PDBQT receptor file of N, H, CA, C and O in Angstrom, charges set to zero:
ATOM      1  N   MET A   1      -8.489  38.886   7.882  1.00  0.00    +0.000 N 
ATOM      2  CA  MET A   1      -7.415  39.172   8.186  1.00  0.00    +0.000 C 
ATOM      3  C   MET A   1      -6.127  38.434   7.874  1.00  0.00    +0.000 C 
ATOM      4  O   MET A   1      -5.903  37.262   8.175  1.00  0.00    +0.000 OA
ATOM      5  N   ALA A   2      -5.191  39.372   7.143  1.00  0.00    +0.000 N 
ATOM      6  H   ALA A   2      -5.373  40.324   6.898  1.00  0.00    +0.000 HD
ATOM      7  CA  ALA A   2      -3.977  38.458   6.887  1.00  0.00    +0.000 C 
ATOM      8  C   ALA A   2      -2.840  37.778   7.641  1.00  0.00    +0.000 C 
ATOM      9  O   ALA A   2      -2.270  38.315   8.590  1.00  0.00    +0.000 OA
ATOM     10  N   THR A   3      -2.566  36.671   7.209  1.00  0.00    +0.000 N 
ATOM     11  H   THR A   3      -3.030  36.235   6.438  1.00  0.00    +0.000 HD
ATOM     12  CA  THR A   3      -1.785  35.784   7.909  1.00  0.00    +0.000 C 
ATOM     13  C   THR A   3      -0.334  36.186   7.553  1.00  0.00    +0.000 C 
ATOM     14  O   THR A   3      -0.032  36.304   6.365  1.00  0.00    +0.000 OA
ATOM     15  N   ILE A   4       0.528  36.389   8.475  1.00  0.00    +0.000 N 
ATOM     16  H   ILE A   4       0.283  36.292   9.440  1.00  0.00    +0.000 HD
ATOM     17  CA  ILE A   4       1.951  36.532   8.614  1.00  0.00    +0.000 C 
ATOM     18  C   ILE A   4       3.042  35.277   8.339  1.00  0.00    +0.000 C 
ATOM     19  O   ILE A   4       3.530  34.631   9.266  1.00  0.00    +0.000 OA
ATOM     20  N   GLN A   5       3.266  35.099   7.304  1.00  0.00    +0.000 N 
ATOM     21  H   GLN A   5       2.870  35.624   6.550  1.00  0.00    +0.000 HD
ATOM     22  CA  GLN A   5       4.603  33.989   7.788  1.00  0.00    +0.000 C 
ATOM     23  C   GLN A   5       6.084  34.657   7.568  1.00  0.00    +0.000 C 
ATOM     24  O   GLN A   5       6.400  35.272   6.550  1.00  0.00    +0.000 OA
ATOM     25  N   ILE A   6       6.957  34.426   8.720  1.00  0.00    +0.000 N 
ATOM     26  H   ILE A   6       6.701  33.926   9.547  1.00  0.00    +0.000 HD
ATOM     27  CA  ILE A   6       8.179  34.709   8.569  1.00  0.00    +0.000 C 
ATOM     28  C   ILE A   6       9.168  33.324   8.668  1.00  0.00    +0.000 C 
ATOM     29  O   ILE A   6       9.134  32.761   9.762  1.00  0.00    +0.000 OA
ATOM     30  N   ALA A   7       9.878  32.840   7.823  1.00  0.00    +0.000 N 
ATOM     31  H   ALA A   7       9.906  33.298   6.935  1.00  0.00    +0.000 HD
ATOM     32  CA  ALA A   7      10.893  32.194   7.416  1.00  0.00    +0.000 C 
ATOM     33  C   ALA A   7      11.867  32.668   8.174  1.00  0.00    +0.000 C 
ATOM     34  O   ALA A   7      12.183  33.841   7.977  1.00  0.00    +0.000 OA
ATOM     35  N   VAL A   8      12.557  31.932   9.172  1.00  0.00    +0.000 N 
ATOM     36  H   VAL A   8      12.300  30.979   9.332  1.00  0.00    +0.000 HD
ATOM     37  CA  VAL A   8      13.896  31.999   9.922  1.00  0.00    +0.000 C 
ATOM     38  C   VAL A   8      14.869  31.419  10.066  1.00  0.00    +0.000 C 
ATOM     39  O   VAL A   8      15.070  30.644  11.001  1.00  0.00    +0.000 OA
ATOM     40  N   ASP A   9      15.975  31.784   8.820  1.00  0.00    +0.000 N 
ATOM     41  H   ASP A   9      15.812  32.413   8.061  1.00  0.00    +0.000 HD
ATOM     42  CA  ASP A   9      17.380  30.592   8.684  1.00  0.00    +0.000 C 
ATOM     43  C   ASP A   9      17.639  30.075  10.082  1.00  0.00    +0.000 C 
ATOM     44  O   ASP A   9      17.379  28.871  10.064  1.00  0.00    +0.000 OA
ATOM     45  N   ALA A  10      17.994  30.413  11.161  1.00  0.00    +0.000 N 
ATOM     46  H   ALA A  10      18.205  31.390  11.175  1.00  0.00    +0.000 HD
ATOM     47  CA  ALA A  10      18.127  30.153  12.170  1.00  0.00    +0.000 C 
ATOM     48  C   ALA A  10      17.499  30.669  13.467  1.00  0.00    +0.000 C 
ATOM     49  O   ALA A  10      17.150  31.844  13.576  1.00  0.00    +0.000 OA
ATOM     50  N   PRO A  11      17.360  29.760  14.457  1.00  0.00    +0.000 N 
ATOM     51  CA  PRO A  11      16.723  30.261  15.739  1.00  0.00    +0.000 C 
ATOM     52  C   PRO A  11      17.238  31.388  16.363  1.00  0.00    +0.000 C 
ATOM     53  O   PRO A  11      16.596  32.341  16.803  1.00  0.00    +0.000 OA
ATOM     54  N   PHE A  12      18.854  31.161  16.375  1.00  0.00    +0.000 N 
ATOM     55  H   PHE A  12      19.376  30.386  16.017  1.00  0.00    +0.000 HD
ATOM     56  CA  PHE A  12      19.619  32.053  17.408  1.00  0.00    +0.000 C 
ATOM     57  C   PHE A  12      21.028  32.137  16.330  1.00  0.00    +0.000 C 
ATOM     58  O   PHE A  12      21.333  31.492  15.327  1.00  0.00    +0.000 OA
ATOM     59  N   CYS A  13      21.854  33.528  17.257  1.00  0.00    +0.000 N 
ATOM     60  H   CYS A  13      21.607  34.052  18.072  1.00  0.00    +0.000 HD
ATOM     61  CA  CYS A  13      22.866  34.027  16.304  1.00  0.00    +0.000 C 
ATOM     62  C   CYS A  13      23.531  34.788  17.282  1.00  0.00    +0.000 C 
ATOM     63  O   CYS A  13      23.144  35.113  18.404  1.00  0.00    +0.000 OA
ATOM     64  N   THR A  14      24.800  35.075  16.581  1.00  0.00    +0.000 N 
ATOM     65  H   THR A  14      25.115  34.810  15.669  1.00  0.00    +0.000 HD
ATOM     66  CA  THR A  14      25.700  35.495  17.609  1.00  0.00    +0.000 C 
ATOM     67  C   THR A  14      25.326  36.762  17.690  1.00  0.00    +0.000 C 
ATOM     68  O   THR A  14      24.356  37.064  16.995  1.00  0.00    +0.000 OA
ATOM     69  N   LYS A  15      26.091  38.071  18.706  1.00  0.00    +0.000 N 
ATOM     70  H   LYS A  15      26.879  37.825  19.271  1.00  0.00    +0.000 HD
ATOM     71  CA  LYS A  15      26.027  39.406  18.934  1.00  0.00    +0.000 C 
ATOM     72  C   LYS A  15      26.435  39.601  17.223  1.00  0.00    +0.000 C 
ATOM     73  O   LYS A  15      25.644  39.955  16.349  1.00  0.00    +0.000 OA
ATOM     74  N   LYS A  16      27.776  39.290  17.051  1.00  0.00    +0.000 N 
ATOM     75  H   LYS A  16      28.419  39.002  17.761  1.00  0.00    +0.000 HD
ATOM     76  CA  LYS A  16      28.271  39.771  15.852  1.00  0.00    +0.000 C 
ATOM     77  C   LYS A  16      27.601  39.765  14.657  1.00  0.00    +0.000 C 
ATOM     78  O   LYS A  16      27.696  40.715  13.881  1.00  0.00    +0.000 OA
ATOM     79  N   GLU A  17      26.759  38.547  14.362  1.00  0.00    +0.000 N 
ATOM     80  H   GLU A  17      26.682  37.775  14.993  1.00  0.00    +0.000 HD
ATOM     81  CA  GLU A  17      25.875  37.871  13.548  1.00  0.00    +0.000 C 
ATOM     82  C   GLU A  17      24.933  38.778  13.203  1.00  0.00    +0.000 C 
ATOM     83  O   GLU A  17      24.727  39.062  12.024  1.00  0.00    +0.000 OA
ATOM     84  N   PHE A  18      24.273  39.316  14.200  1.00  0.00    +0.000 N 
ATOM     85  H   PHE A  18      24.441  39.085  15.158  1.00  0.00    +0.000 HD
ATOM     86  CA  PHE A  18      23.292  40.221  14.635  1.00  0.00    +0.000 C 
ATOM     87  C   PHE A  18      23.666  41.628  13.894  1.00  0.00    +0.000 C 
ATOM     88  O   PHE A  18      23.124  42.288  13.006  1.00  0.00    +0.000 OA
ATOM     89  N   LEU A  19      24.509  41.731  14.454  1.00  0.00    +0.000 N 
ATOM     90  H   LEU A  19      24.949  41.196  15.174  1.00  0.00    +0.000 HD
ATOM     91  CA  LEU A  19      25.425  43.309  14.152  1.00  0.00    +0.000 C 
ATOM     92  C   LEU A  19      25.864  43.373  12.659  1.00  0.00    +0.000 C 
ATOM     93  O   LEU A  19      25.832  44.466  12.094  1.00  0.00    +0.000 OA
ATOM     94  N   ARG A  20      26.364  42.016  11.844  1.00  0.00    +0.000 N 
ATOM     95  H   ARG A  20      26.391  41.128  12.303  1.00  0.00    +0.000 HD
ATOM     96  CA  ARG A  20      26.263  41.703  10.695  1.00  0.00    +0.000 C 
ATOM     97  C   ARG A  20      25.529  42.565   9.720  1.00  0.00    +0.000 C 
ATOM     98  O   ARG A  20      25.704  43.531   8.978  1.00  0.00    +0.000 OA
ATOM     99  N   ARG A  21      24.107  41.240  10.324  1.00  0.00    +0.000 N 
ATOM    100  H   ARG A  21      23.964  40.455  10.928  1.00  0.00    +0.000 HD
ATOM    101  CA  ARG A  21      22.897  41.248   9.534  1.00  0.00    +0.000 C 
ATOM    102  C   ARG A  21      21.893  42.861   9.441  1.00  0.00    +0.000 C 
ATOM    103  O   ARG A  21      21.112  43.362   8.632  1.00  0.00    +0.000 OA
ATOM    104  N   THR A  22      22.456  43.221  10.732  1.00  0.00    +0.000 N 
ATOM    105  H   THR A  22      23.090  42.814  11.389  1.00  0.00    +0.000 HD
ATOM    106  CA  THR A  22      21.284  44.517  10.984  1.00  0.00    +0.000 C 
ATOM    107  C   THR A  22      21.998  45.927  10.465  1.00  0.00    +0.000 C 
ATOM    108  O   THR A  22      21.388  46.680   9.706  1.00  0.00    +0.000 OA
ATOM    109  N   GLY A  23      23.230  46.196  10.898  1.00  0.00    +0.000 N 
ATOM    110  H   GLY A  23      23.726  45.583  11.514  1.00  0.00    +0.000 HD
ATOM    111  CA  GLY A  23      24.428  47.304  10.376  1.00  0.00    +0.000 C 
ATOM    112  C   GLY A  23      24.057  48.461  12.054  1.00  0.00    +0.000 C 
ATOM    113  O   GLY A  23      24.098  49.691  12.080  1.00  0.00    +0.000 OA
ATOM    114  N   TRP A  24      23.827  47.807  12.877  1.00  0.00    +0.000 N 
ATOM    115  H   TRP A  24      23.793  46.808  12.856  1.00  0.00    +0.000 HD
ATOM    116  CA  TRP A  24      23.645  48.346  13.961  1.00  0.00    +0.000 C 
ATOM    117  C   TRP A  24      24.746  48.421  14.836  1.00  0.00    +0.000 C 
ATOM    118  O   TRP A  24      25.294  47.319  14.830  1.00  0.00    +0.000 OA
ATOM    119  N   SER A  25      25.454  49.384  15.754  1.00  0.00    +0.000 N 
ATOM    120  H   SER A  25      25.008  50.280  15.759  1.00  0.00    +0.000 HD
ATOM    121  CA  SER A  25      26.844  49.775  16.228  1.00  0.00    +0.000 C 
ATOM    122  C   SER A  25      26.473  48.595  16.975  1.00  0.00    +0.000 C 
ATOM    123  O   SER A  25      25.374  48.039  16.960  1.00  0.00    +0.000 OA
ATOM    124  N   SER A  26      27.615  48.234  17.701  1.00  0.00    +0.000 N 
ATOM    125  H   SER A  26      28.507  48.685  17.713  1.00  0.00    +0.000 HD
ATOM    126  CA  SER A  26      27.524  47.232  19.072  1.00  0.00    +0.000 C 
ATOM    127  C   SER A  26      26.949  48.182  20.323  1.00  0.00    +0.000 C 
ATOM    128  O   SER A  26      26.418  47.505  21.203  1.00  0.00    +0.000 OA
ATOM    129  N   ALA A  27      26.955  49.672  20.577  1.00  0.00    +0.000 N 
ATOM    130  H   ALA A  27      27.387  50.222  19.862  1.00  0.00    +0.000 HD
ATOM    131  CA  ALA A  27      26.516  50.271  21.457  1.00  0.00    +0.000 C 
ATOM    132  C   ALA A  27      25.299  50.040  21.706  1.00  0.00    +0.000 C 
ATOM    133  O   ALA A  27      24.827  49.497  22.705  1.00  0.00    +0.000 OA
ATOM    134  N   SER A  28      24.733  50.480  20.732  1.00  0.00    +0.000 N 
ATOM    135  H   SER A  28      25.117  50.921  19.921  1.00  0.00    +0.000 HD
ATOM    136  CA  SER A  28      23.464  50.012  20.365  1.00  0.00    +0.000 C 
ATOM    137  C   SER A  28      22.820  48.938  20.706  1.00  0.00    +0.000 C 
ATOM    138  O   SER A  28      21.701  48.926  21.220  1.00  0.00    +0.000 OA
ATOM    139  N   LEU A  29      23.607  47.824  20.391  1.00  0.00    +0.000 N 
ATOM    140  H   LEU A  29      24.516  47.834  19.973  1.00  0.00    +0.000 HD
ATOM    141  CA  LEU A  29      22.735  46.478  20.367  1.00  0.00    +0.000 C 
ATOM    142  C   LEU A  29      23.200  46.316  22.139  1.00  0.00    +0.000 C 
ATOM    143  O   LEU A  29      22.255  45.685  22.612  1.00  0.00    +0.000 OA
ATOM    144  N   ASP A  30      23.811  46.489  22.833  1.00  0.00    +0.000 N 
ATOM    145  H   ASP A  30      24.579  47.002  22.449  1.00  0.00    +0.000 HD
ATOM    146  CA  ASP A  30      24.155  46.245  24.022  1.00  0.00    +0.000 C 
ATOM    147  C   ASP A  30      22.907  47.352  24.598  1.00  0.00    +0.000 C 
ATOM    148  O   ASP A  30      22.155  46.866  25.443  1.00  0.00    +0.000 OA
ATOM    149  N   ARG A  31      22.687  48.582  24.252  1.00  0.00    +0.000 N 
ATOM    150  H   ARG A  31      23.298  48.978  23.565  1.00  0.00    +0.000 HD
ATOM    151  CA  ARG A  31      21.742  49.449  25.121  1.00  0.00    +0.000 C 
ATOM    152  C   ARG A  31      20.398  48.516  24.992  1.00  0.00    +0.000 C 
ATOM    153  O   ARG A  31      19.574  48.494  25.906  1.00  0.00    +0.000 OA
ATOM    154  N   ALA A  32      20.251  47.826  23.918  1.00  0.00    +0.000 N 
ATOM    155  H   ALA A  32      20.921  47.844  23.176  1.00  0.00    +0.000 HD
ATOM    156  CA  ALA A  32      18.703  47.530  23.495  1.00  0.00    +0.000 C 
ATOM    157  C   ALA A  32      18.580  46.348  24.223  1.00  0.00    +0.000 C 
ATOM    158  O   ALA A  32      17.499  46.255  24.804  1.00  0.00    +0.000 OA
ATOM    159  N   ILE A  33      19.551  45.172  24.415  1.00  0.00    +0.000 N 
ATOM    160  H   ILE A  33      20.430  45.248  23.944  1.00  0.00    +0.000 HD
ATOM    161  CA  ILE A  33      19.560  44.255  25.202  1.00  0.00    +0.000 C 
ATOM    162  C   ILE A  33      19.393  44.694  26.814  1.00  0.00    +0.000 C 
ATOM    163  O   ILE A  33      18.493  44.211  27.502  1.00  0.00    +0.000 OA
ATOM    164  N   LYS A  34      20.060  45.364  27.177  1.00  0.00    +0.000 N 
ATOM    165  H   LYS A  34      20.790  45.757  26.619  1.00  0.00    +0.000 HD
ATOM    166  CA  LYS A  34      20.003  46.199  28.617  1.00  0.00    +0.000 C 
ATOM    167  C   LYS A  34      18.718  46.202  28.819  1.00  0.00    +0.000 C 
ATOM    168  O   LYS A  34      18.149  45.523  29.674  1.00  0.00    +0.000 OA
ATOM    169  N   ARG A  35      18.067  47.148  27.858  1.00  0.00    +0.000 N 
ATOM    170  H   ARG A  35      18.529  47.699  27.163  1.00  0.00    +0.000 HD
ATOM    171  CA  ARG A  35      16.326  47.553  28.131  1.00  0.00    +0.000 C 
ATOM    172  C   ARG A  35      15.564  46.488  27.614  1.00  0.00    +0.000 C 
ATOM    173  O   ARG A  35      14.363  46.755  27.574  1.00  0.00    +0.000 OA
ATOM    174  N   GLY A  36      15.896  45.270  27.169  1.00  0.00    +0.000 N 
ATOM    175  H   GLY A  36      16.871  45.053  27.201  1.00  0.00    +0.000 HD
ATOM    176  CA  GLY A  36      15.094  43.975  27.655  1.00  0.00    +0.000 C 
ATOM    177  C   GLY A  36      14.584  44.104  25.977  1.00  0.00    +0.000 C 
ATOM    178  O   GLY A  36      13.762  43.252  25.641  1.00  0.00    +0.000 OA
ATOM    179  N   GLU A  37      14.936  44.921  25.108  1.00  0.00    +0.000 N 
ATOM    180  H   GLU A  37      15.604  45.614  25.382  1.00  0.00    +0.000 HD
ATOM    181  CA  GLU A  37      14.425  45.107  23.785  1.00  0.00    +0.000 C 
ATOM    182  C   GLU A  37      14.380  43.720  22.847  1.00  0.00    +0.000 C 
ATOM    183  O   GLU A  37      13.430  43.092  22.380  1.00  0.00    +0.000 OA
ATOM    184  N   ILE A  38      15.794  43.528  22.780  1.00  0.00    +0.000 N 
ATOM    185  H   ILE A  38      16.565  44.038  23.159  1.00  0.00    +0.000 HD
ATOM    186  CA  ILE A  38      16.566  42.032  22.615  1.00  0.00    +0.000 C 
ATOM    187  C   ILE A  38      16.248  41.056  23.084  1.00  0.00    +0.000 C 
ATOM    188  O   ILE A  38      16.346  41.050  24.311  1.00  0.00    +0.000 OA
ATOM    189  N   PRO A  39      15.718  39.755  22.426  1.00  0.00    +0.000 N 
ATOM    190  CA  PRO A  39      15.654  38.498  23.764  1.00  0.00    +0.000 C 
ATOM    191  C   PRO A  39      16.802  37.758  23.405  1.00  0.00    +0.000 C 
ATOM    192  O   PRO A  39      17.246  37.639  22.263  1.00  0.00    +0.000 OA
ATOM    193  N   MET A  40      17.359  37.157  24.676  1.00  0.00    +0.000 N 
ATOM    194  H   MET A  40      16.998  37.254  25.603  1.00  0.00    +0.000 HD
ATOM    195  CA  MET A  40      18.764  36.389  24.660  1.00  0.00    +0.000 C 
ATOM    196  C   MET A  40      18.233  35.193  25.026  1.00  0.00    +0.000 C 
ATOM    197  O   MET A  40      17.076  34.966  25.378  1.00  0.00    +0.000 OA
ATOM    198  N   LEU A  41      19.357  34.269  24.897  1.00  0.00    +0.000 N 
ATOM    199  H   LEU A  41      20.297  34.453  24.610  1.00  0.00    +0.000 HD
ATOM    200  CA  LEU A  41      19.291  33.103  25.493  1.00  0.00    +0.000 C 
ATOM    201  C   LEU A  41      20.203  32.543  26.545  1.00  0.00    +0.000 C 
ATOM    202  O   LEU A  41      21.354  32.193  26.282  1.00  0.00    +0.000 OA
ATOM    203  N   GLU A  42      19.643  32.460  27.803  1.00  0.00    +0.000 N 
ATOM    204  H   GLU A  42      18.708  32.744  28.017  1.00  0.00    +0.000 HD
ATOM    205  CA  GLU A  42      20.381  32.335  29.115  1.00  0.00    +0.000 C 
ATOM    206  C   GLU A  42      21.694  31.260  28.662  1.00  0.00    +0.000 C 
ATOM    207  O   GLU A  42      21.703  30.129  28.176  1.00  0.00    +0.000 OA
ATOM    208  N   LYS A  43      22.957  32.378  29.151  1.00  0.00    +0.000 N 
ATOM    209  H   LYS A  43      22.950  33.297  29.546  1.00  0.00    +0.000 HD
ATOM    210  CA  LYS A  43      24.378  31.529  29.151  1.00  0.00    +0.000 C 
ATOM    211  C   LYS A  43      24.235  30.144  29.717  1.00  0.00    +0.000 C 
ATOM    212  O   LYS A  43      23.414  29.932  30.609  1.00  0.00    +0.000 OA
ATOM    213  N   LYS A  44      25.127  29.035  29.153  1.00  0.00    +0.000 N 
ATOM    214  H   LYS A  44      25.794  29.207  28.428  1.00  0.00    +0.000 HD
ATOM    215  CA  LYS A  44      25.068  28.162  29.997  1.00  0.00    +0.000 C 
ATOM    216  C   LYS A  44      26.095  28.118  31.093  1.00  0.00    +0.000 C 
ATOM    217  O   LYS A  44      25.876  27.507  32.139  1.00  0.00    +0.000 OA
ATOM    218  N   GLY A  45      27.655  29.017  30.764  1.00  0.00    +0.000 N 
ATOM    219  H   GLY A  45      27.833  29.513  29.914  1.00  0.00    +0.000 HD
ATOM    220  CA  GLY A  45      28.246  29.164  31.719  1.00  0.00    +0.000 C 
ATOM    221  C   GLY A  45      29.250  30.435  30.993  1.00  0.00    +0.000 C 
ATOM    222  O   GLY A  45      29.138  30.896  29.857  1.00  0.00    +0.000 OA
ATOM    223  N   LYS A  46      30.209  30.797  32.022  1.00  0.00    +0.000 N 
ATOM    224  H   LYS A  46      30.300  30.422  32.945  1.00  0.00    +0.000 HD
ATOM    225  CA  LYS A  46      31.314  32.103  31.605  1.00  0.00    +0.000 C 
ATOM    226  C   LYS A  46      31.853  32.326  30.440  1.00  0.00    +0.000 C 
ATOM    227  O   LYS A  46      31.914  33.488  30.038  1.00  0.00    +0.000 OA
ATOM    228  N   SER A  47      32.326  31.324  29.703  1.00  0.00    +0.000 N 
ATOM    229  H   SER A  47      32.277  30.381  30.030  1.00  0.00    +0.000 HD
ATOM    230  CA  SER A  47      32.724  31.029  28.584  1.00  0.00    +0.000 C 
ATOM    231  C   SER A  47      31.330  30.789  27.479  1.00  0.00    +0.000 C 
ATOM    232  O   SER A  47      32.281  30.320  26.854  1.00  0.00    +0.000 OA
ATOM    233  N   SER A  48      30.759  30.722  27.096  1.00  0.00    +0.000 N 
ATOM    234  H   SER A  48      29.986  31.103  27.603  1.00  0.00    +0.000 HD
ATOM    235  CA  SER A  48      29.888  30.304  26.253  1.00  0.00    +0.000 C 
ATOM    236  C   SER A  48      29.367  31.591  25.623  1.00  0.00    +0.000 C 
ATOM    237  O   SER A  48      29.494  32.671  26.200  1.00  0.00    +0.000 OA
ATOM    238  N   SER A  49      28.765  31.464  24.401  1.00  0.00    +0.000 N 
ATOM    239  H   SER A  49      28.662  30.587  23.931  1.00  0.00    +0.000 HD
ATOM    240  CA  SER A  49      28.708  32.790  23.474  1.00  0.00    +0.000 C 
ATOM    241  C   SER A  49      27.445  33.539  24.070  1.00  0.00    +0.000 C 
ATOM    242  O   SER A  49      26.846  32.970  24.982  1.00  0.00    +0.000 OA
ATOM    243  N   VAL A  50      27.024  34.694  23.655  1.00  0.00    +0.000 N 
ATOM    244  H   VAL A  50      27.511  35.157  22.914  1.00  0.00    +0.000 HD
ATOM    245  CA  VAL A  50      25.567  35.452  23.693  1.00  0.00    +0.000 C 
ATOM    246  C   VAL A  50      25.206  34.808  22.410  1.00  0.00    +0.000 C 
ATOM    247  O   VAL A  50      25.892  34.375  21.484  1.00  0.00    +0.000 OA
ATOM    248  N   LEU A  51      23.929  34.871  22.621  1.00  0.00    +0.000 N 
ATOM    249  H   LEU A  51      23.371  35.223  23.373  1.00  0.00    +0.000 HD
ATOM    250  CA  LEU A  51      22.913  34.336  21.619  1.00  0.00    +0.000 C 
ATOM    251  C   LEU A  51      21.686  35.142  21.652  1.00  0.00    +0.000 C 
ATOM    252  O   LEU A  51      20.902  35.145  22.601  1.00  0.00    +0.000 OA
ATOM    253  N   ILE A  52      21.573  35.726  20.730  1.00  0.00    +0.000 N 
ATOM    254  H   ILE A  52      22.209  35.724  19.959  1.00  0.00    +0.000 HD
ATOM    255  CA  ILE A  52      20.111  36.224  20.538  1.00  0.00    +0.000 C 
ATOM    256  C   ILE A  52      18.924  35.212  19.918  1.00  0.00    +0.000 C 
ATOM    257  O   ILE A  52      19.086  34.314  19.092  1.00  0.00    +0.000 OA
ATOM    258  N   ASN A  53      18.099  35.491  20.352  1.00  0.00    +0.000 N 
ATOM    259  H   ASN A  53      17.967  36.220  21.024  1.00  0.00    +0.000 HD
ATOM    260  CA  ASN A  53      16.666  34.409  19.752  1.00  0.00    +0.000 C 
ATOM    261  C   ASN A  53      16.235  35.008  19.082  1.00  0.00    +0.000 C 
ATOM    262  O   ASN A  53      15.613  36.005  19.449  1.00  0.00    +0.000 OA
ATOM    263  N   LEU A  54      16.370  34.672  17.794  1.00  0.00    +0.000 N 
ATOM    264  H   LEU A  54      16.876  33.862  17.496  1.00  0.00    +0.000 HD
ATOM    265  CA  LEU A  54      15.611  35.392  16.743  1.00  0.00    +0.000 C 
ATOM    266  C   LEU A  54      14.279  34.771  16.470  1.00  0.00    +0.000 C 
ATOM    267  O   LEU A  54      13.405  35.493  15.989  1.00  0.00    +0.000 OA
ATOM    268  N   VAL A  55      14.084  33.817  16.662  1.00  0.00    +0.000 N 
ATOM    269  H   VAL A  55      14.794  33.230  17.054  1.00  0.00    +0.000 HD
ATOM    270  CA  VAL A  55      12.328  33.370  16.866  1.00  0.00    +0.000 C 
ATOM    271  C   VAL A  55      11.457  33.919  17.838  1.00  0.00    +0.000 C 
ATOM    272  O   VAL A  55      10.243  33.820  17.659  1.00  0.00    +0.000 OA
ATOM    273  N   LYS A  56      11.976  34.571  18.996  1.00  0.00    +0.000 N 
ATOM    274  H   LYS A  56      12.962  34.652  19.141  1.00  0.00    +0.000 HD
ATOM    275  CA  LYS A  56      11.480  35.425  19.744  1.00  0.00    +0.000 C 
ATOM    276  C   LYS A  56      11.423  36.853  19.123  1.00  0.00    +0.000 C 
ATOM    277  O   LYS A  56      10.436  37.565  18.934  1.00  0.00    +0.000 OA
ATOM    278  N   LEU A  57      12.552  37.054  18.891  1.00  0.00    +0.000 N 
ATOM    279  H   LEU A  57      13.353  36.476  19.044  1.00  0.00    +0.000 HD
ATOM    280  CA  LEU A  57      12.587  38.664  17.991  1.00  0.00    +0.000 C 
ATOM    281  C   LEU A  57      11.497  38.546  17.269  1.00  0.00    +0.000 C 
ATOM    282  O   LEU A  57      10.472  39.036  17.743  1.00  0.00    +0.000 OA
ATOM    283  N   PHE A  58      11.434  37.900  15.998  1.00  0.00    +0.000 N 
ATOM    284  H   PHE A  58      12.266  37.502  15.613  1.00  0.00    +0.000 HD
ATOM    285  CA  PHE A  58      10.608  38.162  15.226  1.00  0.00    +0.000 C 
ATOM    286  C   PHE A  58       9.203  37.947  15.569  1.00  0.00    +0.000 C 
ATOM    287  O   PHE A  58       8.471  38.727  14.959  1.00  0.00    +0.000 OA
ATOM    288  N   GLU A  59       8.481  36.995  16.488  1.00  0.00    +0.000 N 
ATOM    289  H   GLU A  59       9.075  36.362  16.983  1.00  0.00    +0.000 HD
ATOM    290  CA  GLU A  59       7.303  36.847  17.074  1.00  0.00    +0.000 C 
ATOM    291  C   GLU A  59       7.117  38.200  17.450  1.00  0.00    +0.000 C 
ATOM    292  O   GLU A  59       6.343  38.880  16.775  1.00  0.00    +0.000 OA
ATOM    293  N   ARG A  60       7.796  38.777  18.575  1.00  0.00    +0.000 N 
ATOM    294  H   ARG A  60       8.425  38.225  19.123  1.00  0.00    +0.000 HD
ATOM    295  CA  ARG A  60       7.267  40.162  18.952  1.00  0.00    +0.000 C 
ATOM    296  C   ARG A  60       7.519  41.260  18.097  1.00  0.00    +0.000 C 
ATOM    297  O   ARG A  60       7.248  42.350  18.601  1.00  0.00    +0.000 OA
ATOM    298  N   SER A  61       8.033  41.279  16.760  1.00  0.00    +0.000 N 
ATOM    299  H   SER A  61       8.253  40.394  16.350  1.00  0.00    +0.000 HD
ATOM    300  CA  SER A  61       7.713  42.038  15.670  1.00  0.00    +0.000 C 
ATOM    301  C   SER A  61       6.564  42.163  15.029  1.00  0.00    +0.000 C 
ATOM    302  O   SER A  61       5.820  43.139  14.932  1.00  0.00    +0.000 OA
ATOM    303  N   ALA A  62       6.445  40.629  14.413  1.00  0.00    +0.000 N 
ATOM    304  H   ALA A  62       7.049  39.836  14.492  1.00  0.00    +0.000 HD
ATOM    305  CA  ALA A  62       5.220  40.440  13.980  1.00  0.00    +0.000 C 
ATOM    306  C   ALA A  62       3.520  40.680  14.801  1.00  0.00    +0.000 C 
ATOM    307  O   ALA A  62       2.471  41.057  14.278  1.00  0.00    +0.000 OA
ATOM    308  N   GLU A  63       3.815  40.271  16.304  1.00  0.00    +0.000 N 
ATOM    309  H   GLU A  63       4.666  39.964  16.729  1.00  0.00    +0.000 HD
ATOM    310  CA  GLU A  63       2.742  41.218  16.916  1.00  0.00    +0.000 C 
ATOM    311  C   GLU A  63       2.028  42.429  17.003  1.00  0.00    +0.000 C 
ATOM    312  O   GLU A  63       0.833  42.688  17.145  1.00  0.00    +0.000 OA
ATOM    313  N   GLN A  64       3.553  43.447  16.826  1.00  0.00    +0.000 N 
ATOM    314  H   GLN A  64       4.524  43.237  16.711  1.00  0.00    +0.000 HD
ATOM    315  CA  GLN A  64       3.326  44.863  16.735  1.00  0.00    +0.000 C 
ATOM    316  C   GLN A  64       2.948  45.363  15.114  1.00  0.00    +0.000 C 
ATOM    317  O   GLN A  64       2.898  46.532  14.732  1.00  0.00    +0.000 OA
ATOM    318  N   GLN A  65       2.751  44.384  14.458  1.00  0.00    +0.000 N 
ATOM    319  H   GLN A  65       2.791  43.434  14.769  1.00  0.00    +0.000 HD
ATOM    320  CA  GLN A  65       2.215  44.883  13.058  1.00  0.00    +0.000 C 
ATOM    321  C   GLN A  65       0.479  45.295  13.037  1.00  0.00    +0.000 C 
ATOM    322  O   GLN A  65      -0.350  45.031  13.908  1.00  0.00    +0.000 OA
ATOM    323  N   VAL A  66       0.284  45.981  11.809  1.00  0.00    +0.000 N 
ATOM    324  H   VAL A  66       0.957  46.195  11.101  1.00  0.00    +0.000 HD
ATOM    325  CA  VAL A  66      -1.253  46.594  12.205  1.00  0.00    +0.000 C 
ATOM    326  C   VAL A  66      -2.024  45.914  10.830  1.00  0.00    +0.000 C 
ATOM    327  O   VAL A  66      -3.229  46.086  10.649  1.00  0.00    +0.000 OA
TER     328      VAL A  66
């Protein structure tokens, strides 16, 4: 069985950075977040940024590989 290694340049990114990297629309990202498909870091306060947990997202993706 092959081993998958994923290099992550940052553990988290903002929604804006995620949109830039993926080319998704903001509406598509918001829908995926509401459905629980995109793991998020809990916000610390009302003014804190929404951060996407890239490590968990990549882990989920790796688990889906056959």
